[in-house]
C-alpha beads as a LAMMPS data file, in Angstrom:
LAMMPS data file: protein, C-alpha beads

115 atoms
114 bonds

1 atom types
1 bond types

-500.0 500.0 xlo xhi
-500.0 500.0 ylo yhi
-500.0 500.0 zlo zhi

Masses

1 110.0

Atoms # bond

1 1 1 -149.277 141.230 -388.808
2 1 1 -148.075 137.749 -389.351
3 1 1 -145.770 138.030 -393.222
4 1 1 -146.217 134.780 -395.000
5 1 1 -146.917 133.848 -398.849
6 1 1 -150.106 132.029 -397.829
7 1 1 -150.118 131.155 -402.112
8 1 1 -149.379 127.258 -401.467
9 1 1 -152.549 127.431 -398.751
10 1 1 -154.627 128.805 -401.494
11 1 1 -153.763 127.348 -404.171
12 1 1 -157.333 125.641 -405.418
13 1 1 -155.479 122.451 -406.571
14 1 1 -154.470 121.754 -403.239
15 1 1 -156.397 122.682 -400.195
16 1 1 -158.244 125.594 -401.058
17 1 1 -161.661 126.298 -403.196
18 1 1 -162.094 128.229 -405.801
19 1 1 -164.978 130.608 -405.209
20 1 1 -166.276 134.311 -406.185
21 1 1 -166.824 137.691 -404.432
22 1 1 -169.424 139.915 -406.467
23 1 1 -168.597 138.050 -409.414
24 1 1 -164.675 138.499 -408.570
25 1 1 -162.599 135.187 -408.698
26 1 1 -160.968 134.558 -405.167
27 1 1 -159.638 131.464 -403.796
28 1 1 -160.039 130.444 -400.184
29 1 1 -160.993 127.786 -397.654
30 1 1 -164.383 126.770 -396.926
31 1 1 -165.416 124.966 -393.944
32 1 1 -168.632 124.568 -392.432
33 1 1 -167.936 125.401 -388.729
34 1 1 -170.030 123.877 -385.933
35 1 1 -171.418 126.950 -383.649
36 1 1 -172.799 126.859 -380.325
37 1 1 -174.392 130.246 -379.127
38 1 1 -176.314 129.997 -375.919
39 1 1 -176.979 126.369 -375.751
40 1 1 -178.306 126.230 -379.753
41 1 1 -175.820 124.195 -382.287
42 1 1 -175.589 124.782 -385.694
43 1 1 -173.567 124.999 -388.619
44 1 1 -171.558 128.217 -389.990
45 1 1 -170.199 128.122 -393.289
46 1 1 -166.882 129.882 -393.727
47 1 1 -164.698 130.850 -396.339
48 1 1 -161.688 131.898 -395.253
49 1 1 -159.305 133.867 -398.179
50 1 1 -156.010 136.336 -397.911
51 1 1 -156.457 139.041 -395.485
52 1 1 -155.159 140.912 -398.750
53 1 1 -158.672 140.303 -401.000
54 1 1 -160.742 140.207 -398.302
55 1 1 -160.088 144.291 -397.264
56 1 1 -162.265 144.746 -400.098
57 1 1 -165.229 142.747 -399.530
58 1 1 -167.899 143.784 -397.654
59 1 1 -171.146 142.648 -395.434
60 1 1 -174.007 141.965 -398.006
61 1 1 -171.364 141.124 -400.602
62 1 1 -172.404 137.356 -402.738
63 1 1 -170.293 135.010 -401.950
64 1 1 -170.448 131.881 -404.436
65 1 1 -168.067 128.214 -403.671
66 1 1 -166.817 126.559 -407.086
67 1 1 -167.433 122.857 -405.997
68 1 1 -168.542 119.677 -406.947
69 1 1 -170.538 119.395 -403.430
70 1 1 -169.625 121.223 -400.382
71 1 1 -170.416 118.931 -397.107
72 1 1 -172.531 121.467 -394.563
73 1 1 -171.850 119.125 -391.470
74 1 1 -173.681 116.857 -389.620
75 1 1 -173.299 115.103 -386.230
76 1 1 -171.932 111.549 -384.145
77 1 1 -175.575 109.718 -382.798
78 1 1 -175.516 109.393 -379.398
79 1 1 -172.842 106.833 -378.077
80 1 1 -172.217 105.388 -381.468
81 1 1 -170.050 106.036 -384.339
82 1 1 -172.589 106.325 -386.977
83 1 1 -172.357 109.831 -388.757
84 1 1 -174.992 111.648 -390.316
85 1 1 -174.655 114.520 -392.878
86 1 1 -176.427 117.244 -392.643
87 1 1 -177.110 119.171 -395.504
88 1 1 -175.063 119.480 -398.343
89 1 1 -174.521 122.537 -400.953
90 1 1 -174.914 121.964 -404.086
91 1 1 -171.961 123.695 -406.355
92 1 1 -172.714 127.110 -406.998
93 1 1 -174.513 127.728 -403.807
94 1 1 -174.694 131.431 -403.074
95 1 1 -173.961 133.073 -399.507
96 1 1 -174.063 136.381 -398.194
97 1 1 -171.595 138.232 -395.842
98 1 1 -172.712 138.852 -392.733
99 1 1 -169.484 138.916 -391.062
100 1 1 -166.149 139.534 -391.834
101 1 1 -162.827 138.742 -388.830
102 1 1 -159.311 139.299 -390.136
103 1 1 -157.097 136.760 -387.550
104 1 1 -153.858 139.286 -387.815
105 1 1 -151.883 136.131 -389.741
106 1 1 -153.197 137.528 -393.477
107 1 1 -155.863 135.281 -393.540
108 1 1 -159.456 136.552 -393.096
109 1 1 -162.620 134.379 -392.642
110 1 1 -165.956 135.861 -394.052
111 1 1 -168.280 134.577 -392.449
112 1 1 -171.504 133.075 -394.386
113 1 1 -175.637 133.183 -394.460
114 1 1 -176.850 130.525 -397.436
115 1 1 -178.982 132.145 -399.747

Bonds

1 1 1 2
2 1 2 3
3 1 3 4
4 1 4 5
5 1 5 6
6 1 6 7
7 1 7 8
8 1 8 9
9 1 9 10
10 1 10 11
11 1 11 12
12 1 12 13
13 1 13 14
14 1 14 15
15 1 15 16
16 1 16 17
17 1 17 18
18 1 18 19
19 1 19 20
20 1 20 21
21 1 21 22
22 1 22 23
23 1 23 24
24 1 24 25
25 1 25 26
26 1 26 27
27 1 27 28
28 1 28 29
29 1 29 30
30 1 30 31
31 1 31 32
32 1 32 33
33 1 33 34
34 1 34 35
35 1 35 36
36 1 36 37
37 1 37 38
38 1 38 39
39 1 39 40
40 1 40 41
41 1 41 42
42 1 42 43
43 1 43 44
44 1 44 45
45 1 45 46
46 1 46 47
47 1 47 48
48 1 48 49
49 1 49 50
50 1 50 51
51 1 51 52
52 1 52 53
53 1 53 54
54 1 54 55
55 1 55 56
56 1 56 57
57 1 57 58
58 1 58 59
59 1 59 60
60 1 60 61
61 1 61 62
62 1 62 63
63 1 63 64
64 1 64 65
65 1 65 66
66 1 66 67
67 1 67 68
68 1 68 69
69 1 69 70
70 1 70 71
71 1 71 72
72 1 72 73
73 1 73 74
74 1 74 75
75 1 75 76
76 1 76 77
77 1 77 78
78 1 78 79
79 1 79 80
80 1 80 81
81 1 81 82
82 1 82 83
83 1 83 84
84 1 84 85
85 1 85 86
86 1 86 87
87 1 87 88
88 1 88 89
89 1 89 90
90 1 90 91
91 1 91 92
92 1 92 93
93 1 93 94
94 1 94 95
95 1 95 96
96 1 96 97
97 1 97 98
98 1 98 99
99 1 99 100
100 1 100 101
101 1 101 102
102 1 102 103
103 1 103 104
104 1 104 105
105 1 105 106
106 1 106 107
107 1 107 108
108 1 108 109
109 1 109 110
110 1 110 111
111 1 111 112
112 1 112 113
113 1 113 114
114 1 114 115
């Protein structure tokens, strides 16, 4: 496994967001990734945390991201540079962990579903 101090990347005063998993504080990077499964386009909320933190999480745990506004993705109009924002999640939006994907570098993606 990749052995690097990830504290800098997971600092909520820099790049990361603060949140909780089942009420326990954690820092991570929230993104609402685009996915295209079997020709169906959608957004997939993901919270990237340290693998050490993720080792105690399980499917079904509740994640809350602390942010004033979490952008939920969007689309560019065809043949245009106009961007239409999709959902915005309000602060303290609750998500359920539906997938746990370690990447081998010390980070784990928590695949989320809005509650």
